[in-house]
N, C-alpha and C positions, 0 to 999 in steps of 0.2 A: 221231566227229563232235562238235565242240564245241557246247555249249548256245547259244553266240552265233550259230552258223550255223543251227541249228534255229529259233531265235527269228526270225532274219532271214527265213528261208524261210517260216515261218508268217505273218509279217507281210505278206510279198509276196503270199501266197496269199489272205489276208484282204482285202487291197487289191484284188486281181484280182476276187474274188467280189463285191465291192461296186461293180464297174464301172470300175476303173482298168486300162486295157489296157496301160499302160506297165509295170505290175508283172509281167505275164507276159513282156514283152520282156526284163525284167531277169533272170528265171529262165532264159530262153533264153541270154542272155549268160553266165550263171554256169555252165550245165551242158552247153552244146552240145559243147564240145571233148572232155570226158571221155566223153560219150555216144557221140561218133564213135569214140573210141579203143576203146570196148567193142564197138561194132558191127563195126568193122574187124577187131578181134582175133578175133571169132567167125566173120566171113564171109570175111575176106581179100580183099575186093574193094571198092575205093574208092567206085564208083558205088552198089553195093548198100548200103554203110554210110551214105552220104549220104542215100539214099532212106529207109532205116530211121529215121534220126534225124529227118528231116522228118515221116514218118508218126507217130513217137513224140510229137513236139511237138503235132501236130494232135490226136492222141488225148488227150494230157494236157490240152490246152486245153479239149476237150469234157468230160473227166471230172473236171477239177480241182474244180468245185463239189461233187462227191461225196466228195472227199478228206477222210477222217475224222481223219487224224493218228495212226493206230495205229503208223505207222513214220515215219521222216524222209521228207521230200520226195524226197531223192536216192535212197533205197532204193526208194521207190515208183516213181520215174521210171526208174531203171535196170532195174527188173523189167520195165517196159514195153519198154525197149530189148532186153532179153534175150529176151523172148517174141516180139517182132517179128523179131528176128534168127533165132530158131529157125524161125519160119514161112518166112522168106525162104530159109534154108538148105535146108529140105525142098522148097520150091518149085523151087529151083535143081537139087536132086538129081533131082526128077521130070522136069525138062527136060533133064537130062544135063549141066548146066553144071559147069564146073570150079570147085572151091572151093580157093582158094589162101590159105595162111597163111604169111607169111614171117617166121620167127623162128629164133633159134639158141639152143641150150641148153648149159649146162655140166652134164654128167651126173654130178653129185655126189650123195652120199648125204645131204647136208645137207637137212634137212626144208624149209628155206626157200631152197633153191638158186634162183638167178635164171634166168629165161628172158628173153633180151634180143634186141632187134632188132639185126641185124648189118649194118653198112654197110661194104662193102669199101673198103680203103685203096687209092686209085688208084696210090700210090707203090710198091705191092708188085709183084713180078715176075709175069709172066703165069702161071707154073706155080702160084704160091701162090694167085693169084686164082681159077684154075681149080679148085684143090682146095677153096677156100672155097665156090665155086659148087656143086660136087658135094655138099659137106657140107650146104649149105642146101637143095638139092633133096631130098636124102635125108631131111632133117628135115621138110620140107613134106609129103612122102609119108607119113611116120610120123604126123604130126599129123592129116592127112586120114583116116588109118585108125582114129583113135580114135573110140569111140562119142561121141555128142554130149554126154552128161552129163559125161564125163571131159574132153573138150576145153574145155567151159565153165569148169570149176573151174580148169584150168590158166591160161586166159586171165585170169580174174578175179583169181586169186591172184598170178600172176607178171607179167602185163602191167599190170594195174590196181592191184596191191598192196593189194587189199581184205583186211580182216580176215576171220577165219573167221565171226565173228558177222554181218558185213555180207553175206557170201556166203550164209549160211544164210537170212537174212531175204529176200534177193533171189530166191533159188532156191526158197524155200518148203519147206525141209527142215531136219532136225535138225542141230545142230552136229557130232555124231558122224558123220553121213552125209557131210557136207562133207569132214571129215578123212579118212574112209575112201576117198571118191572121189578125193581128191587123191593119197593114197598109191598107190592103184590106177592112177591116170592116169600118175604118174611111172614106175611099174613097167612099164606097157604101152608107154609112150613109149620107154623105154630098149630094150625088146625089139624093138619095131617098127623103131627107128632102127638098131640093130646088125644086124638081119635084112636091112633094106634096104641098109645100107652094105656088108654082106657079099655081097649079091646083085649 
């Protein structure tokens, strides 16, 4: 993150803490879209993601006067998003709700291989579309089978394209831990995918 962005955010925070409500509205405008992407990537449900983002901004509004600036605002706020998403995910699991994550992957050995959202091309013939749908379903099941800490690093790295340092700060762990989790996540995802696909 550039110094200009940090300075802009700190200025908005300072204005908000001195009574300027519009400064917080500006923070909402700046960070709502990416916050939603993170929540949706972790939860796979639009309604849950929207509720998490709303709750996160409410929490940020309440806690912002205590913000000390040890990290950037974005890291601090996305940590709130991640924690609330974890809570919602576990709440859904206790209720037996389905957790869906619609993504597709190129299962390459490249350390920075992309996981990308796949939108079927309506011009393709039905057989190809069916095959894609089956592939997507197999991948969804594989992702749901990942432990939470592994699914998180995949979403943050490949969907949000966060740096390892940003992920470590957000998740509250060491850089080496992030890298090892990511390597493990890719390995387990491949095994889950091919096991599911074979089944």
